[in-house]
C-alpha positions, 0 to 999 in steps of 0.5 A: 900325807893324804890330807886335803884341807880345802875339802875337809873345811868345806865338808865341816863348814857345810855339814856339822858347823854351818859357816857361810861367812867363813866359807865365802872368805875361804874360797879366795885363800889358796891352801898349800900343804907343807912339812916346812912349818909345824902347824899352819899360817897365812901370808900374802904371796909376794909375787901374785898378791894372793892370800895363801894358807900354808898348813902341815897335813900331819898336824891338821889330821891330828885335830878333832873336827872342833879344833880343826874348825877353830884353827882354820877360823883363827887363820882367817881372822888374821886376814880379816884383821889385816895382820898380814897386810897392814897392821904391823907395828913400827918395830916390825914382826916381833914375838910380842906382836905375834902374841898380841894378835893371837890373844886378841883373836883367841878370845873369840875361839873356844875349841883351839888345841892345847898350847894356843895362847889365851888371855886369862889362862891360869899358869901362863903369863896372861892369867891376869890379862883381860880377854876381848881386847885389840892386839894394840891394847895388849901390846901397850898394856901387858907386862911382858916377860923377857922372852916376849911371852912366847917361849920357844918358837915364833911366839904363837904357841901354834901358828906360823907368822913368819910370812907376814910382811914379806910381800912387797908394798904393791902385793900387799896393796893388791891383797888389801883391796881384794880382802875389802871386797871379799869381806863386803860381799861375805858380810852382805850375804851373811846379813841376808840369810838366817844364821849367815854369820855362823859362829861369828859372835855379835861383838866380832860381827860389829867389829868386822862391819865397822871395818867396812864403813868408810870414814872420810873427812868433810873436805874429801866427801864434799870434793867427791860429791860436788865433782860427781854432782856438778853441772855446767852452766853457760852464759854470754859474756862480752869479756869472752871472745866469740870464736866464730864471730869475734867482736861481733857477738859476745862469747860464752863462759862456763861455770861449774857449780853444784846445788846441794841439799842437806836433809836433817832427820829430826825424828824422835829416834834421833836424840839431841846428842846426835842432832848436836853432832850433825850440826857440828859436822855441818859447821865444818861443811859450811866452811867449805860450801853453801848448801840448803838445809831441809829438816824432816821427820815424816814430813819436810818442815818447809817453813824451816828450810833455809840456805846455810851460807858459806862461812857462817856458823849455827847452833843446833836446833830441833824443829820436829820430833815425830816419826821418820819417813825418808820419802818426804825429803827425797820427794821434796828434793826431787821436785827442785833443781838440786844436783846432790842430796846428803841425808843426815840420819840414824837410818831407822826407817824403810828404804825411800823412793829413788832419788833423781839426783845423787844421794848419800847418807851420813850417820854415826858408826853405830847406825852405819853398822846396823842400818834398818835398810840396805842400800848401794848408795854411799854411807859415811860414818861420822865420829860420835857416840 
């Protein structure tokens, strides 16, 4: 049958259903027509590590435009949520996992064709099940029918999941890294334009952006930051032999250290609970290294700047409560001999002037997902709230 899914979706998502976010992701998914499956499904090619969408042209041609759009979004959501690359349960691909992933995704889609699984749908095993939960939640909390709930077929009621998990680990790893990059680019472009997210709901948008925020423990962060910030310091030493003039001139030794400034946002928008969270994290950091603490709001409280010695613990304190200006700590650090600058903040102020040393931002997941300004510098989300 002459049905080109790629052309149909491009026309649909640029004409009647504006979907810049999905279109960006769609360009990296190869569409393959086949009569070997009843509906549609996505997978990782086991040889190339590229994403593929297999679809039955007859089935796709039978759908209304609204249904076609939601079926296509459904398959892309399987990629977005890494059902194809990462999130298989320990027992592997089962009918229950098929159902659970569909219940999670279909909560956000209203125009799917008849037969697709929905939480809360009357006359089904899921009529008393709440919507908008994760696949893992459904797996753990549903009283499952003996057949897994899917009836005949693979358990989805519409799509084909049989290709999940077939790719070798190296192919899935390649696909995972490509997906992360494409998701980041798609989200960045969507944030930069009006209606860039299209039909993606606010809740789904938050989940997608949360997936893009790196979560790293302090030891890993510090190891990376010091390694990329440190400078070599040279000094003479009589204990070291001078290679050119042995026993005549002292030799030289080299040590590698990093002088790190930690600026703490103490503006009024940073609540006491967040400030306490920041100090909890700094107590962890102090077990690993010494650093300089720089409290600020619209200015740096210079009389409150201090060196936090390695191994020491402190309780949180508020010394300022005004507005927020990131220029203040940046300029203060720029005027001194620091190798790196980590700013703990809620990100709620305009983008600051450039930093002369490497700068990194640390905030909670909420503010990492909704920053006031965009930056190419590293942003790390710490657990809290």
